[in-house]
ZAVEXDO-574426 format. One record per residue: x, y, z of N, C-alpha, C in turn; residue number from 1; residue in one letter. Coordinates in steps of 0.2 Angstrom, whole numbers, plus 2048, in hexadecimal, padded with zeros to 3 digits. Example, Ala and Ser with C-alpha at 12.3 -4.5 7.8 and 13.67 -1.06 7.14 Angstrom:
2
+-----+-----+-----+------+------+------+-----+-----+-----+-----+------+
! n.x ! n.y ! n.z ! ca.x ! ca.y ! ca.z ! c.x ! c.y ! c.z !  nr ! rest !
+-----+-----+-----+------+------+------+-----+-----+-----+-----+------+
! 842 ! 7E4 ! 827 !  83E !  7EA !  827 ! 842 ! 7F0 ! 827 !   1 !    a !
! 840 ! 7F5 ! 823 !  844 !  7FB !  824 ! 840 ! 800 ! 827 !   2 !    s !
+-----+-----+-----+------+------+------+-----+-----+-----+-----+------+
***
This chain:
60
+-----+-----+-----+------+------+------+-----+-----+-----+-----+------+
! n.x ! n.y ! n.z ! ca.x ! ca.y ! ca.z ! c.x ! c.y ! c.z !  nr ! rest !
+-----+-----+-----+------+------+------+-----+-----+-----+-----+------+
! CB3 ! 83A ! 56F !  CBA !  838 !  56F ! CBB ! 831 ! 56C !   1 !    m !
! CBF ! 830 ! 568 !  CC1 !  82A !  566 ! CC6 ! 826 ! 56B !   2 !    k !
! CC6 ! 820 ! 56A !  CCA !  81C !  56F ! CD2 ! 81E ! 56E !   3 !    k !
! CD4 ! 81F ! 568 !  CDB !  821 !  567 ! CDD ! 828 ! 56A !   4 !    k !
! CD8 ! 82C ! 56A !  CD9 !  833 !  56D ! CD9 ! 832 ! 575 !   5 !    e !
! CD5 ! 82E ! 577 !  CD5 !  82D !  57E ! CDB ! 82A ! 581 !   6 !    l !
! CDE ! 825 ! 57D !  CE4 !  822 !  57F ! CEA ! 826 ! 57F !   7 !    l !
! CEA ! 82B ! 57A !  CF0 !  82F !  579 ! CEF ! 835 ! 57F !   8 !    l !
! CE9 ! 837 ! 581 !  CE8 !  83B !  586 ! CEA ! 838 ! 58D !   9 !    l !
! CE8 ! 832 ! 58E !  CEA !  82F !  594 ! CF1 ! 82D ! 595 !  10 !    s !
! CF5 ! 82C ! 58F !  CFC !  82B !  58F ! CFF ! 831 ! 591 !  11 !    i !
! CFD ! 837 ! 58E !  D00 !  83D !  58F ! CFF ! 83F ! 597 !  12 !    g !
! CFA ! 83E ! 59A !  CF9 !  83F !  5A1 ! CFD ! 83B ! 5A5 !  13 !    v !
! CFE ! 835 ! 5A3 !  D02 !  830 !  5A7 ! D09 ! 832 ! 5A7 !  14 !    f !
! D0C ! 834 ! 5A1 !  D13 !  836 !  5A0 ! D14 ! 83D ! 5A4 !  15 !    l !
! D0F ! 841 ! 5A4 !  D10 !  847 !  5A8 ! D10 ! 846 ! 5AF !  16 !    t !
! D0C ! 842 ! 5B2 !  D0C !  840 !  5B9 ! D13 ! 83C ! 5BB !  17 !    v !
! D15 ! 838 ! 5B6 !  D1B !  834 !  5B7 ! D21 ! 839 ! 5B7 !  18 !    l !
! D21 ! 83E ! 5B3 !  D27 !  843 !  5B3 ! D27 ! 847 ! 5B9 !  19 !    a !
! D21 ! 849 ! 5BB !  D20 !  84D !  5C1 ! D22 ! 849 ! 5C7 !  20 !    w !
! D21 ! 843 ! 5C8 !  D23 !  83F !  5CD ! D2A ! 83E ! 5CD !  21 !    l !
! D2D ! 83D ! 5C8 !  D35 !  83C !  5C7 ! D38 ! 842 ! 5C9 !  22 !    i !
! D36 ! 848 ! 5C7 !  D39 !  84F !  5C8 ! D38 ! 850 ! 5D0 !  23 !    a !
! D33 ! 84E ! 5D3 !  D32 !  84F !  5DA ! D36 ! 84B ! 5DE !  24 !    d !
! D37 ! 845 ! 5DC !  D3C !  840 !  5E0 ! D43 ! 843 ! 5DF !  25 !    i !
! D45 ! 845 ! 5D9 !  D4C !  848 !  5D8 ! D4D ! 84E ! 5DC !  26 !    f !
! D48 ! 852 ! 5DC !  D49 !  858 !  5E0 ! D49 ! 857 ! 5E8 !  27 !    h !
! D46 ! 852 ! 5EA !  D46 !  850 !  5F1 ! D4D ! 84D ! 5F3 !  28 !    a !
! D50 ! 849 ! 5EE !  D56 !  846 !  5EF ! D5C ! 84A ! 5EF !  29 !    a !
! D5B ! 850 ! 5EB !  D61 !  854 !  5EA ! D61 ! 85A ! 5EE !  30 !    t !
! D5B ! 85B ! 5F2 !  D5A !  861 !  5F6 ! D5F ! 861 ! 5FC !  31 !    q !
! D62 ! 866 ! 5FE !  D67 !  867 !  603 ! D63 ! 865 ! 60A !  32 !    e !
! D66 ! 861 ! 60D !  D63 !  85F !  614 ! D65 ! 865 ! 619 !  33 !    k !
! D60 ! 866 ! 61D !  D61 !  86C !  622 ! D63 ! 868 ! 629 !  34 !    v !
! D69 ! 86A ! 62B !  D6C !  867 !  631 ! D6D ! 86D ! 635 !  35 !    r !
! D69 ! 86E ! 63A !  D69 !  874 !  63E ! D6D ! 872 ! 645 !  36 !    a !
! D72 ! 875 ! 646 !  D75 !  874 !  64C ! D73 ! 879 ! 652 !  37 !    k !
! D70 ! 876 ! 657 !  D6E !  87A !  65C ! D74 ! 87B ! 661 !  38 !    t !
! D74 ! 882 ! 663 !  D79 !  884 !  667 ! D76 ! 885 ! 66E !  39 !    q !
! D79 ! 883 ! 673 !  D76 !  884 !  67A ! D79 ! 88B ! 67C !  40 !    i !
! D74 ! 890 ! 67E !  D77 !  896 !  680 ! D7B ! 896 ! 686 !  41 !    p !
! D81 ! 899 ! 686 !  D85 !  899 !  68C ! D84 ! 8A0 ! 690 !  42 !    t !
! D84 ! 89F ! 696 !  D84 !  8A5 !  69A ! D8B ! 8A7 ! 69D !  43 !    l !
! D8E ! 8AC ! 69B !  D95 !  8AE !  69D ! D95 ! 8B0 ! 6A4 !  44 !    d !
! D91 ! 8B5 ! 6A5 !  D91 !  8B8 !  6AC ! D8A ! 8B8 ! 6AF !  45 !    k !
! D89 ! 8B4 ! 6B3 !  D82 !  8B4 !  6B6 ! D83 ! 8B4 ! 6BE !  46 !    y !
! D7E ! 8B7 ! 6C1 !  D7E !  8B8 !  6C8 ! D77 ! 8B6 ! 6CB !  47 !    q !
! D77 ! 8B2 ! 6D1 !  D71 !  8B0 !  6D4 ! D6F ! 8B6 ! 6D9 !  48 !    i !
! D69 ! 8B8 ! 6D8 !  D67 !  8BD !  6DD ! D63 ! 8BA ! 6E2 !  49 !    k !
! D65 ! 8BB ! 6E8 !  D62 !  8B7 !  6EE ! D5B ! 8BA ! 6EF !  50 !    r !
! D5A ! 8C0 ! 6ED !  D53 !  8C3 !  6EE ! D4E ! 8C0 ! 6EA !  51 !    e !
! D50 ! 8BE ! 6E4 !  D4B !  8BB !  6DF ! D4A ! 8B4 ! 6E2 !  52 !    i !
! D4F ! 8B0 ! 6E4 !  D4E !  8AA !  6E7 ! D49 ! 8AA ! 6ED !  53 !    l !
! D4A ! 8AF ! 6F1 !  D46 !  8AF !  6F7 ! D3F ! 8B0 ! 6F5 !  54 !    n !
! D3D ! 8B5 ! 6F0 !  D36 !  8B6 !  6EE ! D33 ! 8B0 ! 6EB !  55 !    v !
! D37 ! 8AC ! 6E7 !  D35 !  8A6 !  6E4 ! D33 ! 8A0 ! 6EA !  56 !    l !
! D38 ! 8A0 ! 6EF !  D37 !  89C !  6F5 ! D30 ! 89D ! 6F8 !  57 !    k !
! D2F ! 8A4 ! 6F9 !  D29 !  8A6 !  6FD ! D22 ! 8A4 ! 6F9 !  58 !    e !
! D23 ! 8A4 ! 6F2 !  D1D !  8A3 !  6EE ! D1B ! 89B ! 6EF !  59 !    r !
! D20 ! 897 ! 6F0 !  D1E !  890 !  6F1 ! D1C ! 88F ! 6F8 !  60 !    n !
+-----+-----+-----+------+------+------+-----+-----+-----+-----+------+
***
């Protein structure tokens, strides 16, 4: 390979990598951010069963 061919090849690779990097940064900047709101589950009707509490008390 001649020096001129090697120079053109290396410039082409450099420009490809540079374009890929710019596209990746642009994609990361414009990507929609995920904002998940966690909701605490609510118990509308709950009952405490004394039998279960007694069994748990006996285990300890």
